[in-house]
C-alpha positions in Angstrom: -207.8 139.5 40.6 -210.7 138.5 42.8 -212.1 140.9 45.4 -214.0 140.1 48.5 -217.7 140.9 47.9 -221.0 140.3 49.6 -221.8 137.6 47.0 -218.6 135.8 47.7 -219.1 135.9 51.4 -222.6 134.7 51.1 -221.5 131.9 48.8 -219.0 130.7 51.4 -221.4 131.0 54.3 -223.9 128.3 53.2 -223.4 126.5 56.5 -225.0 129.6 58.1 -227.9 129.7 55.6 -226.4 132.6 53.8 -226.7 134.9 56.9 -223.5 137.0 57.1 -224.2 139.3 60.0 -224.0 136.4 62.5 -221.3 134.5 60.8 -218.6 133.1 63.1 -216.4 131.1 60.6 -215.6 131.6 56.9 -213.2 130.0 54.5 -212.0 132.1 51.6 -209.0 130.0 50.5 -207.9 129.5 46.9 -209.9 132.4 45.6 -206.9 134.5 44.2 -207.8 137.3 46.5 -205.3 140.2 46.4 -206.7 142.4 49.2 -208.4 142.0 52.6 -211.5 144.2 52.7 -215.2 144.3 53.7 -214.9 141.6 56.4 -214.5 144.1 59.2 -217.8 145.8 58.2 -220.2 143.0 57.5 -218.7 140.0 59.6 -217.7 141.5 62.9 -218.7 138.3 64.8 -216.0 136.2 63.1 -214.0 133.8 65.3 -212.3 131.8 62.5 -211.0 133.4 59.3 -209.2 131.2 56.7 -207.5 133.2 53.9 -204.7 130.7 52.9 -203.6 130.1 49.4 -204.3 133.6 48.0 -202.0 136.4 46.8 -202.6 138.9 49.6 -199.5 141.2 49.9 -200.6 143.1 53.1 -202.4 142.5 56.3 -205.1 145.2 56.6 -208.7 146.0 57.5 -209.0 143.5 60.3 -208.9 145.7 63.4 -212.7 145.6 64.0 -212.8 141.8 64.4 -212.6 141.9 68.1 -213.8 138.2 68.5 -211.4 136.7 66.0 -209.5 133.8 67.6 -207.8 132.0 64.6 -206.4 133.8 61.5 -204.9 131.7 58.7 -202.8 133.6 56.1 -200.6 130.8 54.9 -199.4 130.7 51.3 -199.8 134.4 50.5 -197.4 137.3 49.5 -197.1 138.9 53.0 -193.7 140.5 53.7 -194.4 142.4 57.0 -196.4 141.5 60.1 -198.6 144.5 60.8 -202.1 145.9 61.6 -203.1 143.1 64.0 -203.2 145.1 67.2 -207.0 145.4 67.2 -207.5 141.6 67.3 -208.0 141.4 71.1 -209.1 137.7 71.1 -206.5 136.3 68.7 -205.1 133.0 69.9 -203.6 131.4 66.8 -201.9 133.1 63.8 -200.7 131.0 60.8 -198.3 132.8 58.4 -196.7 129.7 56.9 -194.9 130.0 53.5 -195.0 133.8 53.0 -192.2 136.2 52.3 -191.6 137.8 55.7 -188.0 139.0 55.8 -188.0 141.7 58.5 -188.4 139.6 61.7 -188.5 142.7 63.8 -192.1 143.3 62.7 -193.0 140.5 65.1 -192.9 143.1 67.9 -196.4 144.3 66.8 -197.8 141.0 68.2 -197.0 142.1 71.7 -200.4 143.9 71.9 -202.1 140.5 71.2 -202.0 139.4 74.8 -204.0 136.2 74.1 -201.8 135.0 71.3 -200.6 131.4 72.1 -199.6 129.9 68.7 -197.6 131.4 65.9 -196.5 129.7 62.7 -193.8 131.2 60.5 -192.4 128.1 58.8 -191.4 128.6 55.2 -190.6 132.4 55.5 -187.1 133.7 54.8 -186.8 135.0 58.4 -186.8 131.4 59.7 -183.3 130.9 58.2 -181.7 133.7 60.3 -179.4 132.6 63.0 -181.1 133.2 66.4 -184.6 133.3 64.8 -186.4 131.1 67.4 -184.6 132.7 70.4 -185.5 136.2 69.2 -189.2 135.4 68.7 -189.5 133.6 72.1 -187.9 136.4 74.0 -189.9 139.1 72.1 -193.3 137.5 72.7 -193.6 136.2 76.3 -197.3 135.2 75.8 -196.5 132.5 73.2 -196.9 128.9 74.1 -196.1 127.3 70.7 -193.8 128.5 67.8 -194.0 126.6 64.6 -196.0 123.8 66.2 -193.2 123.2 68.8 -194.0 123.9 72.5 -192.0 126.6 74.2 -190.6 125.3 77.5 -189.9 127.6 80.5 -186.2 126.7 80.4 -186.0 127.6 76.7 -187.5 131.0 77.4 -185.1 131.8 80.2 -182.1 130.9 77.9 -183.6 133.0 75.1 -183.9 136.0 77.3 -180.3 135.7 78.4 -179.0 135.9 74.8 -181.6 138.3 73.5 -179.1 141.0 72.5 -177.0 138.6 70.5 -180.1 137.0 68.8 -181.3 140.5 67.9 -178.0 141.3 66.2 -178.1 138.0 64.2 -181.7 138.8 63.0 -180.7 142.3 61.8 -177.7 140.9 59.9 -179.8 138.2 58.4 -182.4 140.7 57.2 -179.7 142.9 55.6 -178.5 139.9 53.6 -182.1 139.1 52.6 -182.7 142.7 51.4 -179.9 142.3 48.9 -181.4 139.0 47.6 -184.8 140.6 47.4 -183.6 143.6 45.4 -181.9 141.2 43.0 -185.1 139.2 42.6 -187.1 142.3 41.7 -184.5 143.4 39.2 -184.4 140.0 37.6 -188.2 139.9 37.3 -188.3 143.3 35.6 -185.7 142.2 33.1 -187.6 139.0 32.4 -190.8 141.0 31.8 -189.0 143.2 29.2 -187.5 140.2 27.5 -190.9 138.5 27.4 -192.4 141.5 25.6 -189.8 141.4 22.9 -190.1 137.6 22.4 -193.9 137.7 21.8 -194.7 137.1 18.1 -197.6 138.8 16.4 -199.0 135.6 14.9 -198.4 133.4 17.9 -201.5 131.4 18.8 -202.8 130.9 22.3 -201.5 127.3 22.7 -198.0 128.4 21.7 -198.1 131.3 24.1 -199.4 129.1 26.9 -196.7 126.5 26.3 -193.9 129.1 26.3 -195.1 130.6 29.6 -195.2 127.3 31.5 -191.7 126.2 30.1 -189.9 129.4 31.2 -188.1 129.3 34.6 -189.9 130.8 37.6 -188.8 131.7 41.1 -190.4 131.6 44.5 -191.1 135.3 44.7 -194.3 137.4 45.1 -194.0 138.8 41.6 -193.8 135.3 40.0 -196.8 134.1 42.0 -198.8 137.1 40.8 -197.8 136.5 37.2 -198.8 132.8 37.4 -202.2 133.7 38.8 -202.8 136.4 36.2 -201.9 134.1 33.4 -204.2 131.4 34.8 -207.2 133.8 35.1 -206.6 135.1 31.6 -206.6 131.6 30.2 -209.7 130.7 32.1 -211.5 133.8 30.8 -210.6 132.9 27.2 -211.8 129.4 27.7 -215.3 130.6 28.9 -215.4 133.3 26.2 -215.0 136.3 28.6 -213.2 139.1 26.8 -212.2 142.7 27.8 -214.8 144.1 25.4 -217.7 142.2 27.1 -216.5 143.6 30.5 -216.6 147.1 29.1 -220.1 146.7 27.8 -221.6 146.8 31.3 -224.6 149.0 31.4 -224.0 152.3 33.2 -227.3 154.2 33.9 -227.5 158.0 33.3 -228.4 159.6 36.6 -228.5 163.3 35.5 -229.6 165.2 32.5 -227.1 167.5 30.7 -228.4 170.5 32.7 -227.8 168.6 36.0 -231.4 167.7 36.8 -231.7 164.2 38.3 -233.7 161.6 36.4 -236.5 159.5 37.9 -235.7 155.8 37.5 -236.7 152.5 39.1 -234.3 149.8 37.8 -235.0 147.3 40.6 -238.7 147.6 39.8 -239.8 147.7 43.4 -243.1 149.4 44.5 -242.8 152.7 46.4 -244.9 155.5 47.7 -243.6 159.1 47.9 -245.9 160.9 50.3 -245.5 164.7 50.5 -249.1 165.5 51.4 -250.0 163.9 54.8 -247.2 165.6 56.8 -246.4 169.3 56.6 -242.9 168.8 58.1 -241.6 165.7 56.4 -241.5 164.0 53.0 -241.8 160.2 53.5 -240.6 157.6 51.0 -241.8 154.0 51.5 -239.9 151.5 49.4 -241.3 147.9 49.2 -238.0 146.1 49.6 -238.0 142.4 49.5 -238.7 141.1 53.0 -235.8 138.7 53.4 -233.2 140.9 51.6 -230.2 141.6 53.8 -229.7 145.2 54.7 -226.1 145.1 53.5 -227.5 145.0 49.9 -229.2 148.4 50.3 -227.5 151.7 50.1 -229.3 155.1 50.6 -228.1 158.4 49.3 -230.2 161.4 50.3 -229.5 164.8 48.7 -231.4 168.1 49.1 -233.4 167.7 45.8 -233.4 163.9 45.2 -233.1 160.6 46.9 -231.3 157.5 45.6 -231.8 153.9 46.9 -229.4 151.3 45.5 -230.8 147.7 45.8 -228.3 145.0 44.9 -226.6 147.4 42.5 -229.8 148.6 40.9 -230.8 152.2 41.3 -234.2 153.7 42.4 -233.8 157.5 42.1 -236.6 160.0 42.6 -236.8 163.8 42.4 -238.2 165.3 45.5 -241.1 167.8 45.4 -239.3 170.3 47.7 -235.9 170.8 49.3 -235.2 168.7 52.3 -232.7 168.6 55.2 -230.1 165.9 54.6 -228.6 165.9 58.1 -231.9 165.2 59.8 -233.1 162.6 57.4 -233.3 158.9 58.5 -233.8 155.5 56.9 -235.2 152.5 58.7 -236.3 149.0 57.9 -239.7 147.6 58.9 -239.1 144.5 61.0 -242.4 142.9 60.0 -242.7 143.7 56.3 -239.0 144.5 55.5 -240.0 147.7 53.7 -237.6 150.7 53.8 -239.0 153.9 55.2 -237.0 157.1 54.5 -238.1 160.2 56.5 -236.8 163.5 55.1 -237.7 166.8 56.9 -238.6 169.7 54.7 -236.4 172.7 54.6 -239.4 175.0 54.8 -242.6 173.5 56.3 -245.6 173.3 53.9 -248.3 176.0 54.5 -251.1 174.0 52.7 -252.0 170.4 53.2 -254.0 168.3 50.8 -255.9 165.1 51.4 -255.8 165.4 55.2 -258.5 166.0 57.8 -257.8 169.4 59.4 -259.9 171.0 62.2 -261.5 174.1 60.7 -263.6 177.1 61.7 -265.3 179.9 59.9 -265.3 183.6 60.5 -268.4 185.6 61.0 -268.0 187.7 57.8 -267.6 184.8 55.5 -270.1 182.4 54.0 -269.4 178.9 55.4 -270.9 177.2 52.3 -268.3 178.7 50.0 -265.0 178.8 51.9 -263.4 176.6 54.6 -260.7 178.3 56.5 -258.3 175.8 58.1 -256.4 177.2 61.0 -253.2 175.3 62.0 -251.4 176.4 65.2 -247.8 175.4 65.5 -245.4 176.7 68.1 -247.6 179.6 68.9 -247.8 180.7 65.3 -251.0 180.5 63.2 -250.9 179.6 59.5 -254.2 180.0 57.7 -254.9 178.3 54.4 -258.0 179.0 52.4 -259.5 176.3 50.3 -262.4 176.9 47.8 -264.4 173.9 46.7 -266.0 173.6 43.3 -269.5 172.0 43.8 -270.6 169.8 41.0 -273.9 167.9 41.4 -276.1 167.5 44.4 -274.5 168.3 47.8 -275.7 165.0 49.3 -274.3 161.8 48.2 -277.4 159.9 49.3 -279.5 161.5 46.5 -277.3 159.8 43.9 -278.5 156.4 45.1 -280.9 155.4 42.4 -282.0 152.3 44.3 -284.2 154.5 46.5 -286.2 156.1 43.6 -289.1 153.6 43.8 -289.2 153.6 47.6 -289.5 157.5 47.7 -292.2 157.6 45.0 -294.3 155.0 46.8 -294.1 157.0 50.0 -295.4 160.0 48.2 -298.4 158.1 46.8 -299.4 156.5 50.0 -299.1 159.6 52.0 -302.6 161.0 52.9 -303.3 163.9 55.2 -306.2 163.6 57.7 -308.4 166.4 58.8 -306.7 166.7 62.1 -303.3 166.9 60.4 -304.6 169.7 58.2 -305.9 171.6 61.2 -302.6 171.3 62.9 -301.0 173.1 60.1 -300.6 176.9 60.4 -303.4 178.6 58.4 -302.8 182.1 57.3 -305.3 184.8 58.4 -306.4 185.8 54.9 -307.2 182.2 53.9 -310.8 181.6 52.6 -312.1 178.0 52.5 -314.1 177.3 49.4 -316.6 174.4 50.1 -316.9 173.6 46.4 -313.2 172.7 46.2 -312.7 169.0 47.1 -310.0 168.2 49.7 -306.5 167.3 48.6 -305.6 163.7 48.9 
């Protein structure tokens, strides 16, 4: 069967340029969907939802759609009206050609105060005596039932005979229950008979012909069987087998000893920074700028972090243990990158690659050691760093372009007599007149 996924929703939201968070209308008809899901999480602004011509057996996962005004569930396998109380703005509900037998479930629609139109044509409950009177008297907010306007005089008459109509509905449902039980029993017997009739050497064409020639009934089970057979035939036509489905790649996330592997299946750039901040470990993932956030899932654990991007996993082992409850993940509005901030369980005592205000003590040689003092919350943590000096201490002396300039200055430099006199002459100095002056 087909499930409602992000890809399916995006495919059906081309009129909204593929943007699903602001989607107000979507049509998911004729998709062989068997369960309502995901819509209440990613499309909360929906006003129109079309789910007709599927095989949905139950109404569920719609309570968060507070703005939904029109819901179409025609031609499905629904047997009970339920789980619609949260649709505060619902005005029109289409349940045409389903299998609703217990008409008393229509009482749950009393909470939908804005409901004006209800369509139940083609359901077994419409054959009950007193059906229309019971619905009209049960739902006073209705203005139309089965595309027929409800007059004020009709509502008054229905309220007068409500007790009798309710009894007729209960008796009608009891008779339908017996018919429904017989349908289920008959379907099970047909399935057993079909298994015994299948021949080992029967080719696909013969099997297909036999399936479509056998008698079918208007029941939820037969509808599901027809859909399953159609999907199976289509998969064989396109060469999709069960073996190819099982061969889907499943990555190994942990080693046999339980240690998480490092992997980057989406091949996105990232920076894991554990040096610039003594309190936090920061992971910056270069997520595609226009990628919808619904495609991204973040799982933070004490020793590793996992980012799933469109089903592909980026997993990294953390350099230290972190606090999961206080961690956060945010998207950059400008670049779209994902920034994950993970507080350390124990703050780091030593920082590398950062500029820290430092001071030296009197008893230590400042040229050999640099004592960095960090004061946090009235506590002083001291980290001593020793530097290995290789080469000249000044970087300027490695500039070979100044060699010629410095030598020329030394050659042209001449000391005058006045300059020599200005120099400090020791007391024991004896000037020899035979020695020529230095130039």
